[in-house]
C-alpha positions as CSV (number, residue, x, y, z in Angstrom):
1,X,34.4,-13.6,-38.9
2,X,31.4,-15.0,-36.5
3,X,31.3,-13.0,-33.5
4,X,30.5,-14.8,-30.1
5,X,28.2,-13.5,-27.5
6,X,28.7,-10.3,-25.6
7,X,30.5,-12.2,-22.7
8,X,32.0,-15.1,-24.1
9,X,32.0,-18.3,-22.9
10,X,35.6,-18.3,-22.4
11,X,35.8,-15.6,-20.1
12,X,33.3,-17.7,-17.9
13,X,36.4,-20.5,-18.2
14,X,39.0,-17.7,-17.0
15,X,36.7,-16.6,-14.0
16,X,36.6,-20.7,-12.9
17,X,40.4,-20.9,-13.5
18,X,40.7,-17.6,-11.1
19,X,38.2,-19.1,-8.6
20,X,40.1,-22.3,-8.3
21,X,43.1,-19.9,-8.1
22,X,42.1,-18.3,-5.0
23,X,40.3,-21.6,-3.4
24,X,44.0,-22.9,-3.5
25,X,44.9,-19.9,-1.2
26,X,48.7,-18.4,-1.1
27,X,51.3,-20.3,-3.4
28,X,52.8,-23.7,-1.9
29,X,55.9,-25.5,-2.6
30,X,54.0,-28.5,-4.0
31,X,51.0,-26.1,-5.8
32,X,52.8,-23.0,-7.0
33,X,53.3,-24.5,-10.6
34,X,49.8,-25.7,-10.3
35,X,48.4,-22.5,-9.5
36,X,50.5,-20.8,-12.2
37,X,48.8,-23.1,-14.7
38,X,45.5,-21.7,-13.4
39,X,46.5,-18.3,-14.2
40,X,47.9,-18.9,-17.5
41,X,44.7,-20.8,-18.4
42,X,42.8,-17.7,-17.3
43,X,45.0,-15.4,-19.4
44,X,44.8,-17.5,-22.6
45,X,40.9,-17.4,-22.2
46,X,41.1,-13.7,-22.1
47,X,43.0,-13.9,-25.5
48,X,40.7,-16.2,-27.2
49,X,37.8,-13.9,-25.7
50,X,38.9,-10.8,-27.0
51,X,39.8,-12.3,-30.3
52,X,36.6,-14.0,-30.9
53,X,34.0,-12.3,-29.1
54,X,35.1,-8.7,-30.0
55,X,37.3,-9.3,-32.9
56,X,40.7,-7.9,-31.5
57,X,43.4,-9.3,-33.2
58,X,46.7,-7.4,-32.3
59,X,47.0,-10.2,-29.6
60,X,47.0,-12.9,-31.7
61,X,51.0,-13.2,-31.7
62,X,50.8,-14.0,-27.8
63,X,48.6,-17.1,-28.3
64,X,50.6,-19.8,-29.6
65,X,53.0,-19.3,-26.5
66,X,50.4,-19.8,-24.2
67,X,48.8,-22.8,-26.2
68,X,52.5,-24.8,-25.8
69,X,53.0,-23.3,-22.1
70,X,49.9,-25.1,-20.9
71,X,50.9,-28.8,-21.5
72,X,54.3,-28.0,-20.4
73,X,53.1,-26.2,-17.3
74,X,50.6,-29.5,-16.7
75,X,53.3,-31.7,-16.9
76,X,55.9,-29.6,-14.5
77,X,52.9,-29.3,-12.2
78,X,52.7,-33.0,-12.3
79,X,56.6,-33.3,-11.4
80,X,56.6,-31.0,-8.6
81,X,53.2,-32.9,-7.1
82,X,55.0,-36.3,-7.1
83,X,58.7,-35.2,-6.9
84,X,58.0,-32.5,-4.6
85,X,60.6,-30.2,-6.3
86,X,62.0,-29.6,-9.9
87,X,64.9,-30.4,-11.2
88,X,67.5,-28.6,-13.2
89,X,66.7,-30.9,-16.3
90,X,63.4,-29.6,-16.3
91,X,64.4,-26.7,-17.8
92,X,64.3,-28.8,-21.3
93,X,60.5,-28.1,-21.2
94,X,61.1,-24.6,-22.4
95,X,61.7,-26.2,-25.6
96,X,58.5,-25.9,-26.7
97,X,58.6,-22.2,-26.1
98,X,61.6,-21.9,-28.1
99,X,60.8,-23.7,-30.7
100,X,57.0,-21.6,-31.1
101,X,59.3,-18.3,-31.1
102,X,61.2,-20.3,-34.2
103,X,58.3,-21.1,-36.1
104,X,56.8,-17.5,-35.5
105,X,59.6,-16.0,-37.1
106,X,60.7,-17.9,-40.1
107,X,57.8,-20.7,-40.5
108,X,54.4,-19.4,-39.0
109,X,52.6,-22.0,-40.9
110,X,54.3,-25.1,-38.6
111,X,52.5,-23.2,-35.5
112,X,49.5,-25.2,-35.4
113,X,51.4,-28.7,-36.4
114,X,53.6,-28.0,-33.3
115,X,51.0,-26.8,-31.0
116,X,49.0,-30.2,-31.8
117,X,52.0,-32.4,-30.9
118,X,52.9,-30.3,-27.7
119,X,49.4,-31.4,-26.3
120,X,49.2,-34.5,-27.5
121,X,52.8,-35.6,-26.4
122,X,52.4,-34.1,-23.0
123,X,49.0,-36.0,-22.6
124,X,50.6,-39.2,-23.5
125,X,53.4,-38.8,-21.3
126,X,51.2,-37.8,-18.2
127,X,49.1,-40.9,-18.8
128,X,52.3,-43.0,-19.3
129,X,53.6,-41.5,-16.0
130,X,50.5,-42.5,-14.0
131,X,50.6,-46.1,-15.5
132,X,51.4,-47.5,-11.4
133,X,48.2,-45.6,-10.4
134,X,48.2,-44.1,-6.9
135,X,51.0,-46.6,-6.1
136,X,53.2,-43.9,-8.2
137,X,52.6,-41.0,-6.7
138,X,54.9,-41.4,-3.7
139,X,55.3,-37.7,-2.5
140,X,51.4,-37.2,-2.3
141,X,49.9,-37.4,1.1
142,X,47.8,-40.9,1.5
143,X,44.8,-39.5,2.5
144,X,44.5,-37.7,-1.0
145,X,46.3,-39.9,-3.5
146,X,43.3,-41.0,-4.9
147,X,42.0,-37.3,-6.2
148,X,45.8,-36.5,-6.9
149,X,45.3,-39.6,-9.3
150,X,42.4,-38.8,-10.8
151,X,43.2,-35.1,-11.2
152,X,46.5,-35.9,-13.1
153,X,44.5,-38.7,-15.3
154,X,41.9,-36.6,-15.9
155,X,44.2,-33.4,-17.1
156,X,46.4,-35.9,-19.1
157,X,43.1,-37.2,-21.3
158,X,42.0,-33.3,-21.5
159,X,45.6,-32.6,-23.2
160,X,44.9,-35.0,-25.7
161,X,41.4,-34.1,-26.3
162,X,42.5,-30.6,-26.7
163,X,45.3,-31.6,-29.1
164,X,42.2,-33.1,-31.7
165,X,40.2,-30.0,-31.2
166,X,43.3,-27.8,-32.0
167,X,43.6,-29.9,-35.1
168,X,40.0,-29.4,-35.9
169,X,40.2,-25.5,-35.5
170,X,43.5,-25.7,-37.7
171,X,41.6,-28.2,-40.4
172,X,38.9,-25.1,-40.5
173,X,41.2,-22.2,-40.8
174,X,42.7,-24.1,-43.9
175,X,39.5,-25.2,-45.5
176,X,36.7,-22.7,-44.3
177,X,38.8,-19.2,-43.5
178,X,38.0,-20.4,-39.8
179,X,34.4,-19.9,-40.3
180,X,33.4,-22.4,-37.5
181,X,36.6,-21.2,-35.1
182,X,34.9,-19.2,-32.7
183,X,32.0,-22.1,-31.9
184,X,35.3,-24.6,-31.8
185,X,37.0,-22.2,-29.4
186,X,34.1,-22.3,-27.5
187,X,33.0,-25.6,-27.3
188,X,37.0,-26.3,-26.4
189,X,36.6,-24.4,-23.3
190,X,33.3,-25.6,-22.1
191,X,35.3,-29.2,-22.4
192,X,37.9,-27.7,-20.4
193,X,35.6,-26.5,-17.5
194,X,33.4,-29.4,-17.8
195,X,36.7,-32.0,-17.5
196,X,37.7,-29.9,-14.4
197,X,34.6,-30.1,-12.6
198,X,34.1,-33.9,-12.8
199,X,37.7,-34.1,-12.0
200,X,37.3,-32.3,-9.0
201,X,33.9,-33.3,-7.5
202,X,33.1,-36.8,-8.0
203,X,32.4,-37.7,-4.6
204,X,33.9,-41.4,-4.7
205,X,37.0,-42.6,-5.9
206,X,37.4,-45.4,-8.2
207,X,38.3,-48.7,-7.2
208,X,42.0,-48.8,-9.0
209,X,43.1,-52.3,-9.6
210,X,45.9,-52.7,-7.5
211,X,49.4,-54.0,-9.2
212,X,48.9,-57.4,-10.7
213,X,51.3,-59.9,-9.4
214,X,51.5,-63.4,-10.5
215,X,49.8,-66.6,-8.7
216,X,52.3,-67.9,-6.4
217,X,54.3,-70.9,-7.8
218,X,56.8,-73.6,-6.8
219,X,59.5,-71.2,-7.9
220,X,57.6,-68.1,-6.4
221,X,57.5,-69.6,-2.9
222,X,60.5,-67.7,-1.6
223,X,59.0,-64.5,-3.2
224,X,55.7,-65.0,-1.7
225,X,57.7,-65.5,1.8
226,X,59.5,-62.2,1.4
227,X,56.5,-60.5,0.7
228,X,55.1,-61.5,3.7
229,X,57.9,-60.9,5.8
230,X,57.7,-57.2,4.0
231,X,54.0,-56.8,5.0
232,X,54.6,-57.6,8.5
233,X,57.4,-55.0,8.5
234,X,55.2,-52.4,7.2
235,X,52.3,-53.2,9.5
236,X,54.9,-53.0,12.6
237,X,56.1,-49.5,11.5
238,X,52.5,-48.2,10.6
239,X,51.2,-49.0,14.2
240,X,54.7,-48.0,15.8
241,X,54.6,-44.3,17.2
242,X,51.0,-44.4,15.4
243,X,52.4,-43.5,12.1
244,X,49.2,-44.2,10.2
245,X,48.0,-41.4,11.5
246,X,50.1,-38.8,10.2
247,X,48.1,-36.3,8.0
248,X,51.3,-35.7,5.7
249,X,52.2,-39.2,5.4
250,X,53.0,-40.4,1.7
251,X,54.4,-43.7,0.2
252,X,58.0,-42.1,0.1
253,X,57.8,-41.5,3.7
254,X,56.6,-45.1,4.6
255,X,59.3,-46.6,2.6
256,X,62.1,-44.7,4.1
257,X,60.5,-45.5,7.8
258,X,60.3,-49.3,6.5
259,X,63.3,-49.4,5.2
260,X,62.3,-50.7,1.8
261,X,61.7,-49.6,-1.9
262,X,58.3,-47.8,-2.3
263,X,57.8,-50.5,-5.0
264,X,58.5,-53.2,-2.6
265,X,56.3,-51.5,0.4
266,X,53.3,-51.3,-2.5
267,X,53.7,-55.1,-3.5
268,X,53.6,-56.1,0.1
269,X,50.6,-54.6,0.6
270,X,49.1,-55.5,-3.1
271,X,49.3,-59.0,-2.2
272,X,48.4,-59.3,1.4
273,X,45.8,-56.8,1.8
274,X,44.0,-56.8,-1.8
275,X,44.1,-53.1,-1.7
276,X,46.4,-50.3,-2.8
277,X,48.6,-48.3,-0.4
278,X,46.5,-45.1,0.4
279,X,43.3,-47.6,0.5
280,X,45.1,-50.0,3.0
281,X,46.5,-46.7,5.4
282,X,42.8,-45.0,5.3
283,X,41.8,-48.2,6.1
284,X,43.3,-48.5,9.4
285,X,42.4,-44.7,10.0
286,X,38.7,-45.6,9.3
287,X,38.8,-48.4,12.0
288,X,40.7,-46.4,14.3
289,X,38.0,-43.3,13.7
290,X,35.1,-45.7,14.5
291,X,36.7,-46.8,17.8
292,X,37.1,-42.9,18.7
293,X,33.1,-42.6,17.5
294,X,32.1,-45.2,19.9
295,X,34.1,-44.5,23.1
296,X,33.8,-40.8,23.1
297,X,31.4,-37.9,22.2
298,X,33.8,-35.7,20.6
299,X,32.9,-34.1,17.4
300,X,33.2,-36.1,14.2
301,X,35.7,-33.1,13.2
302,X,37.7,-33.5,16.0
303,X,38.1,-37.3,15.4
304,X,38.5,-36.6,11.8
305,X,41.7,-34.6,12.2
306,X,42.9,-37.2,15.3
307,X,42.6,-40.0,12.6
308,X,44.9,-38.3,10.0
309,X,42.3,-37.1,7.4
310,X,42.6,-33.7,6.3
311,X,39.0,-32.7,4.9
312,X,35.8,-34.0,6.0
313,X,34.7,-35.0,2.5
314,X,37.6,-37.0,2.0
315,X,37.0,-38.7,5.9
316,X,33.4,-39.3,4.9
317,X,34.0,-40.9,1.6
318,X,36.8,-43.2,3.0
319,X,34.1,-44.1,5.9
320,X,31.5,-44.7,3.7
321,X,33.6,-46.9,1.4
322,X,34.1,-49.3,4.4
323,X,31.3,-49.2,6.6
324,X,28.7,-48.2,4.0
325,X,27.5,-45.3,6.4
326,X,28.7,-41.9,7.2
327,X,30.3,-41.3,10.6
328,X,27.6,-39.6,12.4
329,X,25.2,-42.2,11.2
330,X,27.6,-45.1,12.0
331,X,28.0,-43.3,15.7
332,X,23.9,-43.3,16.2
333,X,23.4,-47.0,14.9
334,X,26.3,-48.3,17.2
335,X,24.6,-46.5,20.2
336,X,21.0,-47.2,19.5
337,X,22.1,-51.1,19.2
């Protein structure tokens, strides 16, 4: 069996997961499942590394359980981030672990098929759950919803890619006695690491299309008037008590404050502002921040926090999207003029 380098690349991926885990800090209500996922990924990388790097096979029986748990935990982490908590019905996601135990005891030849199916199934389920874009992430703070959407979409595509890679590895064992398995396992881990890096480090959000709404017709006139009324209600409520400046404001909370279903709120903003909810709220925040930058000498960081942003990178990103320059440069330009 081919041996990987002295320090397997899978170990480096495990260190990356542990580094991300450290950056996230102590467990929090909407992060604990994601943190558990990172810990499991680090453990799985260790198992792969000692198997293909040092030829240790005593732990091989544990690998299938970690393999099927990763996509299930990914989907559960998504549910926690969007729903705020898990429900009892989510216990059904333990089924892949039960099937893995059953297959390992009575039909080990089904394990590869099971692993590929679980990765593919959860990847497709995640992408389907994200079909409405950022507006579907009702429990995520609007200031960060673009990043959350990007993260989960990237992870959904990654699960599908891993399913295909696992299929190739299974075929290698079937046809070539696993001669290329070490290289393939390394490539999978590199793929995962690069994907996580790209998902988390892109500096600008994509311009996600707003939910398509049909052009108004004679029959839709009443509906257009209703959308205009809803949009007025949303605007008034956002301005009232400076609701739009709350850092933890999300679509679900905004919908409750307005007294409309979340989908109605997003439809009204899509139609009358031409953008999604997070873009619209962040635009209000940026305009307010620009006024404060011009009217005071307060540090940019203080103004950022007062405007409802929690990270400087996101504040700069949104400011750049609207004014085409960063906040500090905009202040200098306005002062000179």
